[in-house]
PADO-30512 format. One record per residue (C-alpha): residue number from 1; x, y, z. Coordinates in pm, 1 decimal. Each point is the difference from the previous one (the first is absolute). Example, Ala and Ser with C-alpha at 12.3 -4.5 7.8 and 13.67 -1.06 7.14 Angstrom:
residues 2
+-----+----------+----------+----------+
:   i :       c1 :       c2 :       c3 :
+-----+----------+----------+----------+
:   1 :   1230.0 :   -450.0 :    780.0 :
:   2 :    137.0 :    344.0 :    -66.0 :
+-----+----------+----------+----------+
//
This chain:
residues 400
+-----+----------+----------+----------+
:   i :       c1 :       c2 :       c3 :
+-----+----------+----------+----------+
:   1 :  -1907.7 :  -1293.0 :   -146.9 :
:   2 :     27.6 :    385.4 :     33.8 :
:   3 :     32.8 :    -80.6 :    436.5 :
:   4 :    249.4 :   -272.8 :    -65.9 :
:   5 :    193.8 :    281.2 :   -266.3 :
:   6 :     17.6 :    261.4 :    290.4 :
:   7 :     95.9 :   -239.5 :    270.8 :
:   8 :    311.9 :    -74.2 :   -240.6 :
:   9 :     69.3 :    351.0 :    -84.0 :
:  10 :      7.0 :    155.3 :    366.7 :
:  11 :    213.3 :   -271.2 :     80.9 :
:  12 :    262.2 :     95.9 :   -277.7 :
:  13 :    -19.3 :    341.5 :    107.1 :
:  14 :     54.3 :    -92.7 :    368.1 :
:  15 :    276.3 :   -227.9 :   -172.6 :
:  16 :    229.1 :    263.0 :   -149.0 :
:  17 :    -75.2 :    208.0 :    234.4 :
:  18 :    167.2 :   -216.1 :    293.3 :
:  19 :    223.0 :    -20.2 :   -254.3 :
:  20 :     68.4 :    340.2 :    -27.3 :
:  21 :     30.4 :      8.0 :    380.5 :
:  22 :    239.7 :   -302.5 :     84.1 :
:  23 :    272.5 :    161.3 :   -227.3 :
:  24 :     88.7 :    210.4 :    247.5 :
:  25 :     19.3 :   -204.9 :    310.0 :
:  26 :    312.4 :   -200.2 :    -57.9 :
:  27 :    220.8 :    338.5 :   -123.1 :
:  28 :    -81.3 :    211.5 :    291.2 :
:  29 :    299.9 :    -26.6 :    227.7 :
:  30 :    190.1 :    131.7 :   -343.3 :
:  31 :   -246.9 :    264.1 :   -126.6 :
:  32 :     44.9 :    164.1 :    409.5 :
:  33 :    354.4 :    -27.7 :    -62.1 :
:  34 :      0.3 :    212.0 :   -294.4 :
:  35 :   -221.4 :    246.2 :    137.6 :
:  36 :    199.6 :     30.2 :    320.0 :
:  37 :    -49.8 :   -234.5 :    262.0 :
:  38 :    331.6 :    -90.6 :    225.3 :
:  39 :    -42.4 :   -356.9 :     98.3 :
:  40 :   -257.2 :   -297.5 :    -22.9 :
:  41 :   -174.0 :    123.4 :    304.6 :
:  42 :    -47.3 :    361.3 :   -106.2 :
:  43 :   -131.7 :   -119.9 :   -377.1 :
:  44 :   -287.9 :   -168.1 :    211.6 :
:  45 :    -79.5 :    266.5 :    177.9 :
:  46 :    -38.5 :    199.0 :   -273.0 :
:  47 :   -137.2 :   -245.9 :   -231.6 :
:  48 :   -249.7 :     -6.4 :    282.3 :
:  49 :    -43.6 :    347.6 :    -25.2 :
:  50 :   -122.0 :    -22.0 :   -364.6 :
:  51 :   -224.5 :   -260.9 :     40.1 :
:  52 :   -168.1 :    146.7 :    267.9 :
:  53 :    -24.0 :    348.7 :   -156.0 :
:  54 :   -216.0 :   -274.7 :   -274.3 :
:  55 :   -217.8 :    -79.8 :    239.2 :
:  56 :    -87.8 :    306.3 :    162.6 :
:  57 :   -109.2 :    105.8 :   -358.3 :
:  58 :   -201.9 :   -304.3 :    -74.4 :
:  59 :   -160.2 :     86.4 :    367.4 :
:  60 :   -110.6 :    331.5 :   -124.0 :
:  61 :   -114.6 :   -103.1 :   -308.7 :
:  62 :    -85.5 :   -404.6 :    -44.5 :
:  63 :   -370.3 :     81.5 :    176.4 :
:  64 :    -28.6 :    309.9 :   -238.6 :
:  65 :     30.1 :   -239.6 :   -309.7 :
:  66 :   -180.0 :   -278.2 :    165.6 :
:  67 :   -287.3 :    283.0 :    -10.1 :
:  68 :     54.4 :    123.1 :   -306.4 :
:  69 :    -24.7 :   -373.9 :   -147.4 :
:  70 :   -353.9 :    -52.9 :    201.2 :
:  71 :   -104.5 :    259.5 :   -234.6 :
:  72 :    166.6 :     57.1 :   -332.8 :
:  73 :     86.6 :   -368.1 :    -45.3 :
:  74 :    314.8 :   -251.7 :     25.0 :
:  75 :     95.0 :     94.9 :   -326.1 :
:  76 :    131.8 :    343.3 :    -10.0 :
:  77 :    101.8 :     28.7 :    293.9 :
:  78 :    272.9 :   -351.3 :      7.5 :
:  79 :    112.0 :    180.1 :   -414.6 :
:  80 :    104.5 :    327.8 :    229.6 :
:  81 :    160.9 :   -188.8 :    236.0 :
:  82 :    239.3 :   -163.1 :   -259.5 :
:  83 :    133.2 :    251.8 :   -208.6 :
:  84 :     70.6 :    193.5 :    315.6 :
:  85 :    240.1 :   -296.6 :    182.7 :
:  86 :    162.6 :      9.8 :   -370.1 :
:  87 :     59.9 :    322.2 :     10.0 :
:  88 :    188.7 :    -70.1 :    337.5 :
:  89 :    166.3 :   -296.2 :    -64.6 :
:  90 :    120.1 :    289.8 :   -221.1 :
:  91 :    150.1 :    165.2 :    222.8 :
:  92 :    154.1 :   -215.5 :    193.5 :
:  93 :    178.7 :   -116.1 :   -251.2 :
:  94 :    165.4 :    399.4 :    -45.0 :
:  95 :     45.3 :     80.5 :    350.3 :
:  96 :    370.9 :     49.2 :    161.3 :
:  97 :   -162.3 :    108.4 :    370.0 :
:  98 :   -242.1 :    -80.8 :    233.3 :
:  99 :   -191.6 :    249.3 :    -53.2 :
: 100 :    -72.9 :   -107.5 :   -320.3 :
: 101 :   -115.4 :   -334.9 :    111.5 :
: 102 :   -214.1 :    149.4 :    244.9 :
: 103 :   -210.1 :    211.8 :   -287.9 :
: 104 :     53.3 :   -318.5 :   -172.8 :
: 105 :   -154.4 :   -225.1 :    281.6 :
: 106 :   -274.9 :    291.6 :    105.6 :
: 107 :   -127.5 :    -41.3 :   -377.3 :
: 108 :    -65.7 :   -411.1 :     46.1 :
: 109 :   -119.4 :     74.9 :    331.1 :
: 110 :   -308.0 :    232.7 :   -139.7 :
: 111 :     -6.2 :   -223.7 :   -280.3 :
: 112 :     -1.0 :   -369.7 :    148.3 :
: 113 :   -430.3 :    -58.3 :    -80.3 :
: 114 :     94.3 :   -328.1 :   -277.7 :
: 115 :     36.3 :   -203.8 :    314.3 :
: 116 :   -288.0 :    173.4 :    114.8 :
: 117 :   -254.8 :      9.8 :   -275.4 :
: 118 :    116.6 :   -333.5 :    -67.5 :
: 119 :   -148.7 :   -153.3 :    302.1 :
: 120 :   -308.8 :    179.2 :    -40.2 :
: 121 :    -42.8 :   -111.8 :   -326.9 :
: 122 :     53.5 :   -352.6 :     44.0 :
: 123 :   -250.4 :     57.8 :    309.0 :
: 124 :   -316.8 :    141.6 :   -257.6 :
: 125 :     65.7 :   -302.7 :   -265.1 :
: 126 :     48.6 :   -254.7 :    273.6 :
: 127 :   -297.5 :   -203.0 :    204.8 :
: 128 :     31.8 :     51.4 :    370.9 :
: 129 :    137.3 :   -360.7 :     71.0 :
: 130 :    311.5 :     48.6 :   -352.1 :
: 131 :     76.2 :    314.8 :    175.1 :
: 132 :    297.7 :   -134.9 :    242.0 :
: 133 :    122.4 :   -247.8 :   -291.6 :
: 134 :    -31.7 :    274.3 :   -211.4 :
: 135 :    200.1 :    237.7 :    197.1 :
: 136 :    261.4 :   -303.6 :     76.8 :
: 137 :     77.8 :     41.4 :   -381.3 :
: 138 :     68.9 :    327.7 :     -6.6 :
: 139 :    284.4 :    -67.6 :    310.3 :
: 140 :     86.8 :   -323.1 :   -175.0 :
: 141 :     88.5 :    281.8 :   -361.0 :
: 142 :    206.4 :    187.4 :    202.0 :
: 143 :    167.6 :   -297.7 :    152.9 :
: 144 :     75.3 :    -88.1 :   -421.4 :
: 145 :    115.5 :    361.6 :      1.3 :
: 146 :    211.2 :     -1.5 :    303.9 :
: 147 :    171.5 :   -319.1 :   -173.4 :
: 148 :    -18.7 :    142.9 :   -337.9 :
: 149 :    144.1 :    399.4 :    144.2 :
: 150 :    297.8 :    -45.7 :    175.7 :
: 151 :    175.0 :   -278.9 :   -171.4 :
: 152 :    -50.1 :    254.1 :   -295.2 :
: 153 :    125.3 :    318.0 :    221.7 :
: 154 :    298.2 :   -217.3 :    139.2 :
: 155 :     53.2 :    -30.9 :   -374.2 :
: 156 :    -71.0 :    301.0 :   -167.9 :
: 157 :    185.5 :    128.9 :    290.9 :
: 158 :    349.4 :    -52.8 :   -110.9 :
: 159 :      5.8 :    152.5 :   -355.4 :
: 160 :    -71.9 :    325.4 :    221.6 :
: 161 :   -226.7 :     93.2 :    330.6 :
: 162 :   -277.6 :    229.5 :   -134.4 :
: 163 :    -77.3 :   -290.2 :   -274.4 :
: 164 :   -224.1 :   -163.3 :    210.6 :
: 165 :   -213.6 :    368.9 :     20.0 :
: 166 :    -27.8 :    -33.7 :   -345.1 :
: 167 :   -115.2 :   -307.5 :    -35.8 :
: 168 :   -260.3 :     11.3 :    235.0 :
: 169 :   -147.1 :    347.7 :   -179.7 :
: 170 :     -5.4 :   -181.2 :   -273.3 :
: 171 :   -182.6 :   -257.6 :    101.0 :
: 172 :   -216.5 :    238.6 :    174.2 :
: 173 :    -73.6 :    130.3 :   -350.8 :
: 174 :    -93.7 :   -305.2 :   -112.0 :
: 175 :   -277.7 :    -64.6 :    277.8 :
: 176 :   -128.6 :    377.1 :   -135.0 :
: 177 :    -23.3 :   -144.8 :   -345.1 :
: 178 :   -196.3 :   -289.7 :    107.3 :
: 179 :   -241.8 :    172.1 :    141.1 :
: 180 :    -89.4 :    226.8 :   -188.3 :
: 181 :    -83.4 :   -261.8 :   -249.3 :
: 182 :   -114.7 :   -269.4 :    202.4 :
: 183 :   -119.6 :     39.2 :    345.6 :
: 184 :   -376.1 :     81.7 :     63.1 :
: 185 :   -149.7 :    168.9 :    256.1 :
: 186 :   -129.6 :   -249.5 :    284.2 :
: 187 :   -225.2 :    221.2 :    196.0 :
: 188 :   -403.6 :    136.2 :   -176.8 :
: 189 :    -64.8 :    325.7 :     19.0 :
: 190 :   -321.6 :    -80.0 :    210.8 :
: 191 :    242.2 :   -172.2 :    211.7 :
: 192 :    201.7 :    278.8 :     53.3 :
: 193 :    -23.3 :    273.4 :    308.2 :
: 194 :     69.3 :    374.1 :     -1.2 :
: 195 :    327.5 :    133.7 :    105.7 :
: 196 :      1.1 :    257.2 :    320.3 :
: 197 :    237.5 :    164.4 :    173.9 :
: 198 :     -0.7 :   -184.5 :    309.3 :
: 199 :    166.6 :   -241.8 :   -255.0 :
: 200 :    294.4 :    257.9 :    -49.8 :
: 201 :     33.2 :    -96.0 :    416.2 :
: 202 :    242.5 :   -288.6 :     -1.8 :
: 203 :    -51.4 :      8.7 :    415.5 :
: 204 :   -384.3 :     38.2 :   -106.9 :
: 205 :     -5.5 :   -302.3 :   -208.7 :
: 206 :    149.2 :   -197.9 :    245.2 :
: 207 :   -182.5 :     53.4 :    248.3 :
: 208 :   -378.3 :    -64.1 :   -200.3 :
: 209 :    164.8 :   -363.0 :    -87.9 :
: 210 :     49.4 :    -55.4 :    355.9 :
: 211 :   -362.9 :    104.8 :     44.2 :
: 212 :   -117.7 :   -264.0 :   -221.0 :
: 213 :   -132.6 :   -292.0 :    184.1 :
: 214 :    273.0 :   -253.5 :     98.9 :
: 215 :    356.8 :    138.4 :   -208.6 :
: 216 :    122.4 :    147.2 :    357.9 :
: 217 :    161.3 :   -302.4 :     88.1 :
: 218 :    169.2 :   -120.1 :   -308.2 :
: 219 :     55.6 :    382.3 :   -115.5 :
: 220 :    209.8 :     26.3 :    273.7 :
: 221 :    142.0 :   -356.8 :    -25.5 :
: 222 :     95.5 :     52.6 :   -331.4 :
: 223 :    247.1 :    310.7 :     69.4 :
: 224 :    110.4 :   -170.3 :    264.5 :
: 225 :    137.6 :   -296.3 :   -199.8 :
: 226 :     94.0 :    221.8 :   -316.8 :
: 227 :    200.5 :    119.2 :    276.4 :
: 228 :    200.8 :   -237.3 :    108.0 :
: 229 :     10.5 :   -138.2 :   -367.8 :
: 230 :    209.3 :    329.4 :    -63.6 :
: 231 :    298.3 :   -133.1 :    101.8 :
: 232 :    -16.3 :   -219.6 :   -399.6 :
: 233 :     73.7 :    240.5 :   -186.2 :
: 234 :    169.0 :    300.0 :    235.7 :
: 235 :    287.4 :   -248.5 :    105.7 :
: 236 :     50.5 :   -291.5 :   -248.2 :
: 237 :    271.2 :    156.2 :   -226.7 :
: 238 :    203.1 :    144.4 :    330.7 :
: 239 :   -102.6 :   -269.8 :    231.2 :
: 240 :    155.9 :   -286.4 :   -299.8 :
: 241 :    279.2 :    285.7 :    -90.6 :
: 242 :    105.3 :     -0.6 :    377.4 :
: 243 :   -101.6 :   -383.0 :    157.2 :
: 244 :    118.7 :   -189.8 :   -332.2 :
: 245 :    260.2 :    286.6 :   -135.3 :
: 246 :   -185.0 :    -28.0 :   -373.1 :
: 247 :    -11.9 :    197.2 :   -302.9 :
: 248 :   -265.8 :    117.4 :   -244.0 :
: 249 :     -2.5 :   -367.4 :   -154.7 :
: 250 :    -79.7 :   -213.8 :    279.7 :
: 251 :   -252.5 :    297.2 :    178.6 :
: 252 :   -191.8 :    -97.7 :   -358.0 :
: 253 :     16.2 :   -336.0 :     -7.2 :
: 254 :   -145.1 :     24.1 :    406.8 :
: 255 :   -250.4 :    238.6 :    -62.0 :
: 256 :   -124.4 :   -260.0 :   -309.9 :
: 257 :     -3.5 :   -249.6 :    197.1 :
: 258 :   -288.1 :    122.7 :    249.1 :
: 259 :   -110.7 :    147.2 :   -355.5 :
: 260 :    -49.9 :   -415.8 :    -58.4 :
: 261 :   -201.4 :   -105.5 :    273.6 :
: 262 :   -173.4 :    332.1 :     76.4 :
: 263 :   -128.1 :   -138.1 :   -352.5 :
: 264 :    -68.0 :   -336.0 :     76.4 :
: 265 :   -144.0 :     53.7 :    343.4 :
: 266 :   -261.1 :    273.4 :   -108.4 :
: 267 :    -90.6 :   -132.6 :   -394.1 :
: 268 :     72.3 :   -375.8 :     85.4 :
: 269 :   -109.1 :   -107.8 :    375.6 :
: 270 :   -276.7 :    343.8 :    140.1 :
: 271 :   -229.3 :   -155.4 :   -263.0 :
: 272 :     83.3 :   -373.7 :    143.8 :
: 273 :     -0.5 :     75.4 :    335.5 :
: 274 :   -315.4 :    332.5 :     44.5 :
: 275 :   -268.4 :   -318.2 :   -165.8 :
: 276 :     90.3 :   -209.2 :    267.0 :
: 277 :     86.2 :    218.6 :    335.5 :
: 278 :   -232.3 :    314.6 :   -104.2 :
: 279 :    187.7 :    395.3 :     27.8 :
: 280 :     39.4 :     10.2 :    421.8 :
: 281 :    233.6 :   -382.8 :     32.0 :
: 282 :    205.9 :     88.5 :   -359.7 :
: 283 :     77.3 :    367.1 :    184.2 :
: 284 :     74.7 :   -159.4 :    332.2 :
: 285 :    253.6 :   -244.6 :   -168.6 :
: 286 :    148.0 :    284.8 :   -179.5 :
: 287 :     39.3 :    181.6 :    293.8 :
: 288 :    156.2 :   -296.8 :    198.7 :
: 289 :    260.1 :     -2.0 :   -273.6 :
: 290 :    119.5 :    407.8 :    -23.0 :
: 291 :     49.8 :    -73.9 :    466.5 :
: 292 :    212.7 :   -255.9 :   -156.5 :
: 293 :    210.5 :    137.4 :   -296.6 :
: 294 :     96.9 :    343.8 :    157.5 :
: 295 :     56.6 :   -177.8 :    309.1 :
: 296 :    262.2 :   -209.1 :   -236.4 :
: 297 :    167.3 :    291.2 :   -173.9 :
: 298 :     52.1 :    123.4 :    310.5 :
: 299 :    218.1 :   -257.9 :     84.9 :
: 300 :    137.1 :   -156.7 :   -311.8 :
: 301 :    377.0 :     76.4 :   -134.7 :
: 302 :    -11.7 :   -318.7 :   -199.8 :
: 303 :   -131.7 :     32.0 :   -383.8 :
: 304 :   -204.2 :   -382.2 :     12.6 :
: 305 :   -208.6 :    129.2 :    314.0 :
: 306 :    -78.9 :    350.8 :   -223.6 :
: 307 :   -102.5 :   -138.9 :   -220.6 :
: 308 :   -242.8 :   -338.2 :    108.6 :
: 309 :   -112.0 :    356.7 :    191.1 :
: 310 :   -104.2 :    186.4 :   -329.4 :
: 311 :   -250.4 :   -273.1 :    -40.5 :
: 312 :   -149.6 :     48.4 :    350.9 :
: 313 :     -6.4 :    369.9 :   -121.2 :
: 314 :   -191.1 :    -80.7 :   -334.3 :
: 315 :   -251.3 :   -196.6 :    176.9 :
: 316 :    -40.9 :    301.5 :    272.3 :
: 317 :    -64.6 :    254.5 :   -292.1 :
: 318 :   -357.3 :   -179.9 :    -27.1 :
: 319 :   -104.1 :    205.4 :    289.1 :
: 320 :    -63.8 :    341.4 :   -167.2 :
: 321 :   -217.8 :   -132.8 :   -282.0 :
: 322 :   -215.0 :   -206.0 :    210.9 :
: 323 :    -43.3 :    272.2 :    271.4 :
: 324 :   -118.9 :    257.8 :   -348.8 :
: 325 :   -207.8 :   -298.9 :   -109.4 :
: 326 :   -217.2 :     23.4 :    375.0 :
: 327 :    -12.8 :    366.5 :    -53.0 :
: 328 :    -83.5 :     52.4 :   -383.6 :
: 329 :   -262.6 :   -285.1 :     99.2 :
: 330 :   -204.1 :    275.4 :    273.9 :
: 331 :    -22.5 :    323.4 :   -220.7 :
: 332 :   -188.3 :     54.1 :   -314.2 :
: 333 :     98.5 :     18.9 :   -351.8 :
: 334 :      4.0 :    440.2 :     21.3 :
: 335 :    251.6 :    -53.3 :    294.0 :
: 336 :    285.9 :   -219.3 :   -148.2 :
: 337 :    226.5 :    271.1 :   -138.2 :
: 338 :    -65.8 :    144.9 :    376.1 :
: 339 :    127.7 :   -320.0 :    169.0 :
: 340 :    318.6 :    -59.3 :   -140.8 :
: 341 :     94.0 :    339.9 :    -89.6 :
: 342 :    -50.1 :     -9.8 :    395.4 :
: 343 :    206.0 :   -296.1 :     62.1 :
: 344 :    254.7 :    135.7 :   -216.5 :
: 345 :    -33.4 :    289.9 :    232.1 :
: 346 :     60.1 :   -169.7 :    309.8 :
: 347 :    332.7 :   -226.1 :   -116.3 :
: 348 :    106.7 :    279.0 :   -152.3 :
: 349 :    -34.0 :    241.5 :    366.3 :
: 350 :    215.9 :   -417.5 :     35.1 :
: 351 :    232.0 :    128.2 :   -190.6 :
: 352 :     69.9 :    293.9 :     71.7 :
: 353 :     96.2 :    -36.0 :    324.6 :
: 354 :    138.8 :   -379.4 :     40.4 :
: 355 :    347.5 :     95.6 :   -232.8 :
: 356 :     45.3 :    260.8 :    205.3 :
: 357 :    -57.2 :   -302.8 :    368.0 :
: 358 :    213.5 :   -298.3 :   -203.1 :
: 359 :    294.6 :    225.3 :   -171.1 :
: 360 :     44.0 :    156.9 :    322.6 :
: 361 :    -18.6 :   -287.7 :    145.4 :
: 362 :    203.6 :   -251.7 :   -226.3 :
: 363 :    256.1 :    359.2 :    -70.0 :
: 364 :    115.4 :    -47.2 :    383.7 :
: 365 :    -22.4 :   -471.6 :    103.5 :
: 366 :    231.3 :     95.4 :   -385.0 :
: 367 :    220.2 :    184.1 :    162.1 :
: 368 :    340.1 :   -169.9 :     43.1 :
: 369 :     26.9 :    175.4 :    350.2 :
: 370 :   -389.9 :    -58.9 :    147.4 :
: 371 :     37.6 :   -132.1 :    326.2 :
: 372 :   -212.7 :   -342.8 :   -219.8 :
: 373 :    129.8 :    -84.5 :   -361.7 :
: 374 :   -401.7 :    -90.3 :   -135.3 :
: 375 :    -50.1 :     92.2 :   -307.7 :
: 376 :   -334.9 :   -185.2 :     47.7 :
: 377 :   -124.1 :    129.7 :    247.0 :
: 378 :   -276.3 :    233.6 :   -258.4 :
: 379 :   -149.1 :   -361.6 :   -107.3 :
: 380 :      6.8 :    -54.8 :    329.6 :
: 381 :   -231.1 :    257.4 :    110.8 :
: 382 :   -202.0 :     -6.8 :   -255.1 :
: 383 :    -83.3 :   -372.8 :    152.7 :
: 384 :    -59.4 :    144.6 :    335.8 :
: 385 :   -296.4 :    189.8 :   -151.3 :
: 386 :   -130.1 :   -262.1 :   -165.4 :
: 387 :      5.1 :   -220.5 :    319.9 :
: 388 :   -188.2 :    301.1 :    184.3 :
: 389 :   -270.6 :    -38.0 :   -251.4 :
: 390 :    -55.7 :   -314.2 :    -97.6 :
: 391 :   -339.2 :    -19.2 :    353.4 :
: 392 :   -155.4 :    285.3 :   -236.9 :
: 393 :     45.6 :   -191.6 :   -312.6 :
: 394 :   -182.9 :   -266.7 :    184.9 :
: 395 :   -302.9 :    202.2 :     87.4 :
: 396 :    -57.2 :     93.0 :   -396.6 :
: 397 :   -168.7 :   -367.8 :     16.9 :
: 398 :   -278.0 :    192.8 :    146.9 :
: 399 :    -75.8 :    280.9 :   -183.8 :
: 400 :   -261.0 :     45.4 :   -263.5 :
+-----+----------+----------+----------+
//
């Protein structure tokens, strides 16, 4: 009973956090205009800068946070991260220049331990055969949050452009209050490990994880997949505005549709597929769906095709939790925080580089004076990348 309560609490925490994040997405183009962006393409570029700064801080601090949670426990790390996120949203609400937004994103990147610690928490209290399905629940909860967040953000922004940030700050503070009174510790003292100086070095932590048996190939592949998938959060609002001429409300609806699809696939479809197909076949199915979705978004100018392939893109999002579970089952309990921190850190490296690449490609091909006008070019680039790596995903079947 206590285990079930802990799972529900973690999912509730993830839900509120996802709502806070999703609230911001529909207003990004208008927010960039507020701080001085000249047009949509320039706004996308500076939006990429903000995402890259967030990711750079998460790269530097994610392994450290994972190591601290392995040493001190998950609860204090999670609560401190939530407090910092609340402060970040207040800064974002008050910001009137790009530099203040940048400071807010740096703080958020340092505090980006909610997902890392929650995943390690679930790994602590789950049996090995339950981990993929439980990690899928985190993805499903994020999906529900993305249904609520963008829809709320699009509506609340009609009051004032900064109103979504104030609401997100309140939700983060609510998370803290819940955690103080309801969240038990998941990592017993006898299962913890000593925190060392090496844990302060993100490169050292990544190398340590790569040296663990069987982890090198899946770690490289999850990095590559996250790199390709960064095209969605980086460009979705700008791409839909450029291709369809949408405002914040329609952008919010499209993101909410994606959230519904993710919640269903990871909360229902994934829990059905894993027992039937196993982790490996579920992963390969997801990778094929990813390639199909990238190509469709890259070429389409049709709203109906776009909404149809949102479902396919949501099926593709089963890949990260499946790969994470495969790796979690390869390491001991006192290394779960390290592993989740390294996975997040690799995702952050991808998130530093990918926004700069995809926004640069978008800025070039979305220019009316470009030799080829193709706003979907970044999606095609991502699809080509995953297609090239497909043979390596197929090799995971032979991994221990």
